[in-house]
C-alpha positions in Angstrom: -1.7 -29.2 -0.6 1.3 -29.4 -2.9 -0.6 -28.0 -6.1 -1.7 -24.9 -3.9 1.5 -24.4 -2.4 3.3 -24.5 -5.8 0.8 -21.9 -7.0 1.4 -19.5 -4.2 5.2 -19.9 -4.6 5.2 -19.6 -8.3 3.1 -16.2 -7.9 5.9 -15.0 -5.6 8.7 -16.2 -8.0 6.9 -14.5 -10.9 6.4 -11.2 -8.7 10.3 -11.1 -8.0 10.9 -11.4 -11.8 8.2 -8.7 -12.5 9.6 -6.3 -9.9 13.3 -6.4 -11.3 12.4 -6.2 -14.9 12.5 -2.6 -16.5 10.0 -3.8 -19.0 8.3 -7.1 -17.8 5.8 -7.0 -20.6 8.5 -7.7 -23.1 8.5 -11.3 -21.7 4.8 -12.0 -21.9 5.2 -13.5 -25.4 8.2 -15.7 -24.2 5.6 -17.6 -22.0 8.1 -18.6 -19.4 7.5 -21.9 -17.7 7.8 -22.0 -14.0 11.2 -23.6 -14.1 12.5 -20.9 -16.3 10.9 -18.2 -14.2 12.5 -19.6 -11.0 15.8 -19.8 -12.8 15.4 -16.0 -13.9 14.5 -15.1 -10.4 17.4 -17.0 -8.9 19.6 -15.0 -11.3 18.8 -11.6 -9.6 20.5 -12.7 -6.4 24.1 -13.5 -5.6 25.1 -17.1 -6.4 25.6 -18.0 -2.7 22.0 -16.3 -1.7 20.1 -19.2 0.1 21.0 -21.9 -2.5 18.7 -24.4 -0.5 15.8 -22.1 -1.1 16.3 -22.3 -5.0 17.1 -26.1 -4.8 13.9 -26.7 -2.9 11.7 -24.5 -5.3 13.1 -26.4 -8.2 12.3 -29.8 -6.5 8.8 -28.7 -5.6 8.1 -27.7 -9.3 9.3 -31.2 -10.3 6.9 -32.8 -7.9 4.2 -30.6 -9.1 4.9 -31.7 -12.8 5.0 -35.3 -11.7 1.6 -35.2 -9.9 0.1 -33.0 -12.8 1.1 -35.1 -15.7 0.7 -38.6 -14.2 -2.1 -40.6 -12.8 0.1 -42.5 -10.3 3.4 -40.9 -10.1 6.2 -43.2 -9.4 8.7 -42.4 -6.5 6.5 -39.4 -5.4 7.1 -40.2 -1.6 10.9 -40.2 -2.4 10.8 -37.0 -4.1 8.8 -35.4 -1.2 11.4 -36.7 1.3 14.1 -35.3 -0.8 12.4 -32.0 -0.9 12.0 -32.1 2.9 15.7 -32.8 3.3 16.8 -30.2 0.8 15.1 -27.2 2.7 16.1 -27.3 6.4 13.3 -25.8 8.5 13.5 -27.2 12.1 10.4 -29.3 11.4 12.2 -32.7 10.6 11.3 -33.9 14.2 7.6 -33.5 13.7 6.2 -37.1 13.8 3.6 -36.6 11.1 4.9 -36.7 7.5 2.1 -34.6 6.2 2.5 -31.9 8.9 6.3 -31.7 8.2 5.5 -31.4 4.4 2.9 -28.6 5.1 5.3 -26.7 7.4 8.2 -27.0 5.0 6.0 -25.6 2.1 4.9 -22.6 4.2 8.4 -22.0 5.1 9.3 -22.0 1.4 6.6 -19.7 0.8 7.8 -17.4 3.5 11.3 -17.4 2.3 10.4 -16.5 -1.3 7.9 -13.9 -0.2 10.6 -12.2 1.7 12.4 -11.6 -1.6 9.5 -9.6 -3.1 10.1 -6.1 -2.8 
């Protein structure tokens, strides 16, 4: 679920970047990683524009990297809890952690998708 959500959100982040650049092809050779793309997308908005969104997307990216590069990632449950706390959605009272995570990931996706022109 985390990997799929990350892919969907990264796609939206890269769309934000591509839409706002005059010549997005100039960055193809730069091979921006996801973290760099997130930072670049964030730079197109005011400093105080939904800071919890950008914090949460960066945390999701770290979780994704942790899962993708380690067989048994340490502290993954703590990282996920930190992500859930960092992006207030109103789903904190849901009893199942998996459902809270899924709803938070969908909320992140919706929030970043709304920034795409």
